[in-house]
N, C-alpha and C positions, 0 to 999 in steps of 0.2 A: 419531407421525406414521409411515405406512407408507411402508417404503422398498423398492425393486425389488431382486430377485435379477436381476443381468444375465443369467442362463442362463434365466430363466423368461420365457417370452412374455407380453405385456400392453402396454397403452398407457402411456406413461411421461410424466412432467413433469419438466423441469429448469430451475430458477430460481435465478437469483443469480449475482454476480460479471460478468464480461464474456462478449461472445460467443465471443471468443477461448477462454476458460477452458470455456465449455460445449462448444465443439467438441472440446477436448481430452479432457474427460470422456467424450463419446460415443465417442471414438476407443478407449477402454478397455473398451467395454461390448460384450457379444456381441450384437448387434442383427442382425436380418436384413439382406440386401442392400438397398441404397437403391433405392428405385422412381425417385427423382428427386434431383439436388442439392437441398441444403438450400433450402427455400423461405422467403423473407422476407415476412412478414404486415404490416410496418408500413405503416399507411395513407398515410404520406407519400409512399411510391413510387408507387402507383397509385390511391389512394383506396378506394372500395368494391371489396370482393371482390379485394384485392390478391394474396392467397394462392391463393384458389380460382382466380382467372384464371391464375395461374402454373402451377397443376396442369392445368388444362385446356388450355392452349397447349402443354404438353409433351406430352399424351397424344392429342389430337385427330388430328395429322396421321397418326399410325401407326394409330389405330383406323378412319380413314376408309378406309384401303387394306383392312383386315381385315373390318369390319363396319359399313358405313354406315348401315344400319337403326338400330343403336344411337344413332348420332349423331342421326338424323331423329326419334327417340323423346324426345331431350332437346335439340333445337335451341334452344327458347326459353330454357332456363336457360343452357346454353353461349354463346350470343350476347349474353345479357345482362350476363355477367361478362367476356366475352373478344370484345368487337364485332370486333377486328381479324381474327377467322376468318370474317367474313361473306364474305370473297373465296374460300374453298374450301368453305363448306357454307351454303347458303341458308336462310332461315327459312321453313318451310312452312306456318306457322300465323299470319300476319299478320292483325291485326284492324283495325277502323275507328281504334281508340284508338292502337295501334302507329304507324299510318299518318298519323295527323291532323297537318295543319300547324300550326305554332305558334299561328297566330291563331284557330284552329278547335277548340283543345282545350277541352272541358269535362267530360271523365271522366278520372279519375286512378286508378291502381291502389290497392288496398287495402293498409294498411300490413304487413298479414300476407304479401303476396306474396313478400317475401325468405325468409320461412321455407319456402315452397313450393319457391323456387328452390333452397335448400339442401339440401332432401330430394331433389329431383330431381339435383342435382350430386352427392350421396354416392351415390345409386343408379348414376350414370354411372361413378364412379370404381370402385365396387365391381364393376359388371358388366364394366368394361372389362379388369381385371386378368386373368380367364381369356382373353379375346380377345387380350391381348397376348402371351399364351404363357409366362407366369411358372410355373415349375415349383416353386416353394415360396413361402413368405411373403416379403413385401417390407416396407421401413421407409419412412416419410414424416417427415422432420425438418422441422419449422415454427418458424422463429425470430421473435423480436419479437411474439409473441403478446398480450404486455402493451400494445401498441401498435397492435393490430388495430383496424380500423373495425368497427362494429356488425355490418355483413353477414358479415365474416369470422368474427368470434365465432359466430354463428349457424351458419356452415358448419362450423367446427371442432368446435364441440360437437356438432353433429348428426353429424359423421364418426366421432368418438369413441365416441358413443354407440350408433351403428347398425352400424358395421363391425366384424367379427371381428378381433381383434389377431393371431390366429393366421394370418389372411390377410394384412392390412396393419396393422403396428405403427405407431402414430402417436406421435410424440415432440414435445411441445410446450414450447417453450422461450422464456425472457425473463429481464430482469434482475429484474423483479419480478412477482409473481402477478398474474393479470389482475384488472380491475376487480369487486369482490365483487357490485356491482349488475348485472353484465353476464351475458350467456348462458353464458359458457364458465366462470367460476369454479364453479358448481354442480355441472358435470359432472366437474371434476377429482377431487375427492374420492371420487367413486361409481366412476369409469372408468378412473384412472390412479394409477401409483405413482410415488414420488418416486425420482430420480437425483440422488444428492448432487454438487454441484459444488465442484471444487477450484480455488483461485485459482492461476494459473500464473505463470511469471516475465515479465519485462519484455523489450521488443525494443528495438534500437538506436535512438536518435532520427533522424529526418530533418532536412534543412535546413529552415529558417523557411519559405521559398516552396514547397517541395515539400509541406510538411506542411499549410500552408493550403489548398493545392489538392486535397490528398487529401481533406481535410474537406469541401469542397464537391463535389468529385466523388463522394463518398460519399453525397450528398444529405443532409448532416448527421448521417448515422447510422453513422459510423466508431465501431467498438466494439472495442477490443483494447489492447493494451500501450502503444501509442503514441497512443491517441485523445486523451488529454488533453493531450499536447503540440502535436497538430494543432490541437485548438480554441484552445488558447493563441495559437499562431501566427496563426490566422485572426483572432482578436479583436484582435490588436495591429496588424492592417494598417488603414490610413486607410479612411475610409467608401467613397471612390470606387474604391479598389482591390478591396475586398470585392464592391462591385457589379458590378465587371469581371469578377470569377470567377463569379459567379452568371450573368451574361449569357452567359459562355463555355459554362457547364454547360447552359443553357437551350437554346443554339443545337445542343448536342450532342443533346439529348433531341428536338428538332424534326426534327433529321436522321434520328433512329431511326424517325420516322413511325409510331409505335404509338400508338393513339387512347388507351389508359387512361394513358398517360404524362401524358396532358393533365388527368387526374383527381387527380394526385398531385404527382410531382416538378416537372413544369413550372409550374405556379402558385406553388409553393413557392419557386422560383428567381426567378420574374418578381417576386414580392412582395418580393424582396431585391436585384433588379437595378438598373439605372439609370433605369427608367421604369415604376414600379409603378402610377402613376395612370392609365396607358392601358394598357399590355400586361398587367399583371397583373389589372387590373378586367376586360378583355375575356374573358382565360383563366377567371378564377372565374367570370364570368356564363356562359359555355359550359359549364362543368363542372356548375354549378348545373342549369341548362336540361336537360342531358342526365340527371342524377339525377333531376330531378322527373319527367320523362317515364317512367323506369323504376322508379320507386317507391322510390328510395334516400333517404328523407325526412331521416334524421339527416345525411347528406351535405349535402343541400341546407341544411340550417341551418348547417353548418360554413362552405359557400362563402358563404352569404348574409351571416353575420355578418362574415367576412373581407373581402367585398366592399363591404359598407357602411362599414368602417373606412377605406376609401380613398377614399370618395366623399363630397363635400360636399353635402349634400342641398339646401342653399339656391342653390348654384351650378349645379348639375345634377341638378334634379329628376327628370328624363326617366330618368337612369341609376339614380339612387336608387331610383326606383320599380320597376325592373326587378328589382332585387334584393329590394326588400321585399315585392313581391307573391307572389314564388315562396317567400320566407322565411316569410311569414304562412300561406300554405297549408300548408308543410310542418309547421309549429308546430301548426297546427289538426288535421291528420291524426294528428299524434303525441300529441294531447290535451293540448298544452302551451298550453292556451287563453288564460291570462292574457298569458302572452307574445306571442301571436299578436295579442291585442286591443291591446297596447301598440303593436305596429308600425303597425296601421291607425290608431291615434290620433295617431302621429307623422306619418304620411302626410297626414292632414287638416290638420295644422298646417303642413306644409310646402307643399302644393299648392293650386292654385285650379282644377285641371283638372277638368273635369266627369266625365271617363272614370275619374279615380283615386276620385274621391267615389263615383260609382256603384259602383265595384268595392268599396270600404271598406264601403260600406252593405251590399252583398250579403254580402261576407265576414264581416262582423261578425254579420249576421242569422243566419248559418249556425252561428256560435259558439253564439247563443242557442237555436237550435231543433234543433241536431244534436250538436256536438262538446262542449259544456260538460257537466259532470257534471249529472245530473237536477235536482239541488237549486238549480243555478246558471242554469237554462233560464228563458226569459221569451220566450213565444210571441207576445205582444202587441207587445213591443218588436221582436222580429224582423220582425213583420207590418208595424209602421211604418217601419222602415229599409227594407224592400223595397218598399214603396209609394213612398218617395223615389226609389230607384233605378229603378223603373219609369216614375216620371213625367220623370226626367232622360233617360232612354233614348228617350222618345217625343219629345224635341227635338233629337236627334242627326241631323247632316246624312248622307246617303248611304243608298241604298236598302238595301244588304246590312247595313250596321253597325246601322241603326235597327232593322229587322226582327230580327236575330239577338239583339242586346242586350235588345230588349223581350221576346222569348220566353225568353232565359235567365233574366232576373229573374222574370218570371212563373212559369217553372217551380220557381223558388226559393220563391215565395209558395205555390205548390200544396203544398209539403211543409209548410209552416206550417198550412196550412188542414187537412191531414190530422192533424197534432198537435193542432190545436185541436177536432178531432172533427168537422169538416164535409167529408166526402170528395167530396159532390156538387159543392161549390164548387171543390175540387181539381181534379176531372173537368173541369169547365166551363174552367178555367184551361189545363190542359194540351192539352185539345182546340182552343182557341181558339191556343195556341202552334201546334201541329201544322198547323192549317189556314192560319194566317198565313204560316208558312214555305214551305208548299205553294204558296200563291199567289204570294209576292212573291220567291221565290229560284228559281234554276234547279236542276234535279234534282242538279247536281254540287256546288252550294254548301252548306256546314256538314252534310255527310251524316252526321258522327259525332253532332251535336246533335240532329238530326232523328231518329235512331235512339235516343238516350237518351231523348228526348219520349214516343215510343211505347212504350218499355220502361217508363217512368215511368207512362204510362197503363195499361199492362198490370196493373201492381201496384195501381193505384187500383181497376181494374175488379175484380181479385182480391178486394180488400178488401170491394167492395160485394155481392161474391157473383155477379158477371156474369161468370160463367167461361168462356162462349163467346166473349164480347167480348175478353176477356183472351187466349184462345188465338189469335184472330184477330191481334192486335198482335203476339204473340210469333211468329206464323208470318211477319210481315212484317219485324221485326227480325232473325230469324234468316236469312231470305233475303238481307237488306241486309249483314249482319255475321255471316257462317256459321262463323267460326272464333273468336267470342267464347264461352268455356266457360260463363260465368255464366248467358247465355241459356237454355242447355239445363238447367242446373240449376235454375233458376226454373220453366221449363215442366214438367220432369220432377216438380218438386213439385205443381204444378197438377194434372198428368195423374194423380198419385197420389190427390189429393182426389177426383178423379172416378171412381176405381176402374178406370183404364185402365193396369193394371199393366205389361203388356208395353211399352207405348209409354214410360211412365215410366222402365222400364229401359232402354230404347234410348236415351232422351235423357241419363241419367245416364252410360251408356256412352260416348256422344259427348262429354260434357262431359270426362270422365277422359281420353280421347284427346287433346283440345286444349288441356290445362292442365299444368303442372307439377303434381306429387303435391299433392292438394287435400283435406285430412281431411274436410271437410265433405261433400263429394260422396260419399266412401266411406261415410261414416256414413249419410247419407240413403239410400244404395243398400242398406246392410246393414239398415236398419230396415225398407225396403220388402221386401227378402228374407226377412227373419224373419216378417213379417206374412203372406207368400205361402207360407210353409212351407219355404222353402229354408234350412234351419238351417246347413248346412255353409258356403254362400256367405255367409250373415250373420256367421258366426263368422269366415271370413277376412277380411271387411270390417273388423269391428270391431277385430280384431287389427292389421290394416294402419294403421288410425286410429292406435291406441296407439303403434305404432311410430314413426308421422310425429310424433305430439304426444302425449308421455307425461304431459299434463296434461289430456287431453280427457275430462272426468268422466263425460259421458254415454256414452261407449264402454264404460267400465268398468262401469256400471250394465247395460247390454244384454248384455255378455259374461257378467258374473255371472250373469244370467238365463238364459242358455244352459247355463252349466255346472249350474246348479240343475236344470234341465229334465232334463239329461244323469245326473243323480245324482252329479256330481263336487263334493262339497261343500268339498273343500280348494282346489280352483281357483276356487270362487265366493266363498270366504272371502278368498283372495289378492287378488282384484280388489277386492273391496268394500272391504277395509282399505287397499288403495292407494288407492282412490278418496276414503276418508275422511281420508287424510292431506292431500289437497288441498282437500276440502270435508268440515270435521269435523261439519257440521251436516246434511248431506245426508239427507233422510229416505228415499229410495229404496236408498241404500247401507245405511243401519241396517236397513230391512227386509230387504235380501238377508242381511245377517249373521244377524238373528233366523231367518230361514227355514234357512239353512245349519246354524245352531246347533239349531234343533228337529229336524232331520233327524239329526243327530248324537246326540240325545238329552239335550243340555244346555238343559233347560227354563229354569233360572233365568237362564242367559246368554242364551237366546232372548228371554225376556220383558224383560230389560233393554235388549235391542237394539231390540225392537218399542216399548218406551216412549219411547226416543230418537227412534224414527222418528215416533211421534204427536205427540210434543211438537214436533217440527220442522213437520210438516204434520198437523193434526188431521183433515183431510179425506182422507188418504191410505188408500183402500180396502184395499189389499194389506196394508197395516200392520195395520188393525183386524182384517181378517179372519185374519191369520196369528196376530196375538195371541190371537184368540178361540180358535183351536186350540190354542194353547200353554196357555192357561187351563184350557181344559176336560181336556187331558191331565194337567194338575197337580190336577185335582178340584175345580175351581171353576167349575161350569156356569152359575151366575148372572152371574159377572163375564164369562164367554165371550158369554153371550146379550146383555149390555149392548153388547158390541163388536159383534157382528153386527147388532144393531137400527140403531146408528149407521151401519154399512157399508151396510145395505139403504136406510135413508134417503138416502143419498148417490148410491146406484147401483140404483135400484128396479127396474131391467130386467134385472139380472144373475140368472140363473135359478140358478147354482150357490150364490149367497148365499142365496138363499130356501130351496133345498134344505137347506143346512147349518142356517140358523136354525129350519126345519121339526124337524130332527132334534133341536135343543135345547129347542124347545118341547115336544117330546115328552118329553123327558127330565125336563123340569119340570113335566110335568102340564098343559100348556096344548094340550089336543087341538085345539079350534076354530082356535087360531092356527096350529097346525102345518098343519092341513088346508087352510086359506086359502093359506097359503104355497106348498104343493105344488100346489094347483090353479092358482096364477097361474105357479109354475115351469113346470108342464106346457104352458101356454099360450106361455110365452116360449121354451120349448126342447122342442117336442113330439118330437124324435127320440132324446132322453136316456132310455136304458134305466133307468138307475136312479131317476130322477124317476119315471117311470111306475110302476115296481115298487113305490116307497116309497108312492106315491099310492093304488094298488089295495090294498096291505097295511093302510094307515090307514082306507080306507074300509070294509073287510071286518073290520077288529078291532072288538071291542064297545066302545062308548062306557063310560068309567067311570061308575059309578053316582053 
């Protein structure tokens, strides 16, 4: 186990014993001055982003006075984790999704949104340090990381991975190491060293009443020499007295009037107070609703399970369903589809409400057409379920509800039709939905879903090759929802297909300004920059993608290619081998290794790498042509010719392939074949001087007798 030298800078981890012991250990270490008092990451305190929110709430007020532009660049991330700060910094990038009324929500954030938020928060912290005028490194101690919520695990992992410990030394603490299957554990071994923790002495005991209150007032997280005595005193109290202590603590938390307390400590105490079936149920549902809107799906699952445990589904089906519908959606988005389907099945057993059955039909259909693993999908079953929902929706009373629900479920069926291979029927359905809502609703009713429908129609148009129609719909949705980054990303991709490079780059840039750091946007822009000849810009984008997401394999492929073009085989090999640790059978990465080794003169190693590439993708032209070059250099021209013949078969309009094959035909005495290849290569690329010279030379050379 690697242990830390207290005098050497670097991120640290200190696990074991009690919090009191860990604090004593840190007091003996030569750490930089504290950036903040110790931050507690325990999810019981404030739910998602407990630690990140504490950091942000501490830094923002002073940053606001020194560099308000820095806050504006990160307002989405900051307000997502610390909504209390909305009173001093507005969100300048509201979207129809973020502003939708609860009854009009039909679009939810992708599950990866929290990773984008974490990257943005880390960049905010990093950039805030010089703004705050610190003249040297600082230290951030984070406790209870073994009890951190998923969002904080992502944030802390990103912080440790991306921030230079010479600028901010992060010390992660807890009783036990973090969950090995979580985001934080894999980072610890690579980016932190161990601080051994020594157990300290005991403190004098407190009286029973005082000890029990100390336990409750610490939100059940007391950790020190007298923690065991406090817990014993608490557990010895009668149930009613314990409940009274929790009520008292809940009143204190409400008086603090900090919203994020309603996501952690407040529902915890209300569940243990005198009225859990009313007050705790209301608090848990409000917390679930907030987290669903913000894309904090593991938290939605937690609140949903806790809420359902307090509600009798037979006696209060309405409240039970409010939890269940959010729980099922969160489980679906998290790909926990068997659990989601079980929730919908139970809802069908408990309820005779047509609205519940419609929603269950739709949600189950989405499992079978979108969320399930491919092997478990069933498009026909999904279509049957959606037809039932559409039929029920047509019987609803109320102009708005009938129109909205009918359009919502028809839009779902349009997705099924695309997956069944009938995009024309999908287009008919979505257009019918758009027209119906325009005719039956006022302009301000269900604006979000009407935007979603036009966005979906643009995608269908794109799939059908009707690109001008798709652009027309994107223009409408961008006008209606100008701060939604994904619209610009999708339109940028479409503009790229049309060869409108500058417009595509402008859309990518707009998407970048509107969103927390988003690897896919930078990757797409990097790919476009590379194709347009902006190698430096592409390299910067691919490097930033990898900084945000070290498992983004395609970025390693493209960056390795750039290094190869620049003659930097060492950097290319490093990228390719890193990518292969993530995807050991990736043919493009094996081809990059082959090219690098060939340029370094390792012909045997290069051919072995190309063999792996061709085995993984027999149609990968770059691997076939690269292996042909290696085989020729190894004195095996006939083997090289076989590879090039296969490469030309796959890409017959590549002039360079035909030029190279012509050379090999000449080497093996096949003059007519060489002449045919060069003549076609000259037609394919008439500006290539090497092809023209080779063709002239071959024509002028005497034919073999």
